C-alpha positions as CSV (number, residue, x, y, z in Angstrom):
1,M,16.1,99.0,168.5
2,M,18.9,100.3,166.3
3,I,21.6,98.0,165.0
4,R,25.0,99.6,165.3
5,E,27.6,98.9,162.6
6,D,30.5,97.2,164.4
7,A,33.4,96.0,162.3
8,G,35.0,94.1,165.2
9,L,31.9,92.2,166.0
10,H,31.4,91.2,162.4
11,R,35.1,90.2,162.1
12,A,34.7,88.0,165.2
13,Q,31.6,86.4,163.8
14,R,33.3,85.5,160.5
15,A,36.3,84.1,162.4
16,F,34.0,82.0,164.6
17,R,32.2,80.6,161.5
18,S,35.6,79.7,159.9
19,V,36.8,77.9,163.0
20,L,33.5,76.0,163.3
21,D,33.8,75.0,159.7
22,A,37.3,73.8,160.2
23,F,36.2,71.7,163.2
24,A,33.4,70.3,161.1
25,R,35.7,69.4,158.3
26,P,39.0,68.1,159.7
27,G,41.9,68.5,157.3
28,T,40.6,71.5,155.5
29,V,42.4,74.8,155.7
30,H,40.5,78.0,156.5
31,V,41.7,81.6,156.6
32,V,40.8,83.7,159.6
33,E,40.5,87.4,159.1
34,P,43.2,89.1,161.2
35,A,42.2,91.1,164.3
36,A,42.3,94.9,164.1
37,N,45.8,96.4,164.2
38,S,47.0,97.1,167.8
39,P,50.3,98.8,168.5
40,A,50.4,97.0,171.8
41,R,50.2,93.5,170.3
42,P,53.5,91.6,170.6
43,V,55.1,90.5,167.4
44,A,54.9,86.8,168.4
45,L,51.1,87.0,168.5
46,G,50.0,87.3,164.9
47,A,46.8,89.1,164.1
48,S,45.0,86.0,162.9
49,L,46.1,84.0,165.9
50,E,44.9,86.8,168.2
51,A,41.5,86.7,166.4
52,V,41.2,82.9,167.1
53,V,42.4,83.3,170.7
54,R,39.8,86.0,171.4
55,L,37.1,83.5,170.4
56,F,38.0,81.1,173.2
57,V,40.0,82.8,175.9
58,D,38.2,85.1,178.4
59,Q,38.1,85.6,182.2
60,A,36.5,82.1,182.7
61,V,39.4,80.1,181.4
62,T,43.2,79.8,181.8
63,F,45.8,79.8,179.1
64,C,49.5,79.3,178.5
65,V,51.7,80.6,175.8
66,A,54.2,78.1,174.4
67,D,56.9,80.3,173.2
68,A,60.5,81.0,174.4
69,E,59.5,84.7,174.8
70,S,56.0,84.3,176.2
71,D,55.9,87.0,178.9
72,A,55.0,89.9,176.6
73,T,52.3,87.8,174.8
74,A,50.9,86.5,178.0
75,A,50.7,90.0,179.6
76,Y,49.0,91.3,176.5
77,L,46.4,88.5,176.4
78,T,45.8,88.8,180.1
79,G,45.2,92.6,179.7
80,E,42.9,92.1,176.7
81,T,40.9,89.1,177.8
82,H,41.2,89.1,181.6
83,A,42.1,85.4,181.4
84,R,44.6,84.0,183.8
85,R,48.0,82.6,182.8
86,F,48.8,79.1,184.1
87,P,51.5,76.5,183.6
88,V,51.0,74.4,180.5
89,R,49.8,71.3,182.3
90,E,47.1,73.3,184.1
91,A,45.9,75.6,181.3
92,D,42.6,75.2,179.5
93,F,44.1,76.6,176.3
94,V,47.7,76.6,175.0
95,V,48.6,79.3,172.5
96,V,51.4,78.3,170.2
97,P,52.7,81.2,168.0
98,A,53.9,80.3,164.5
99,R,57.5,81.3,165.5
100,A,57.6,78.8,168.4
101,D,60.4,76.2,168.0
102,A,59.4,72.6,168.0
103,Q,60.9,71.9,171.4
104,T,59.0,74.7,173.1
105,A,55.8,73.7,171.4
């Protein structure tokens, strides 16, 4: 069997390890390597946030985007992950972009 060099896979593994380490050590700050550049990614969804979202959101879960301009971000995530968008009270995951105002979040 031949192991293929896949930068995206290795980036996701490093992100997963960072998130697990953050869960294991509450209060510590970890940097997550940004996802690969995508011209289709909405501005509200930063590359590092996208990397974390891709770890947990897939076709088996639901999500909500807590942002005043959430339609573009939700459409992008649905297309990329095949997850379903739900209202905030019914969603498995809530994605809160850095630019979201306090009332929306």
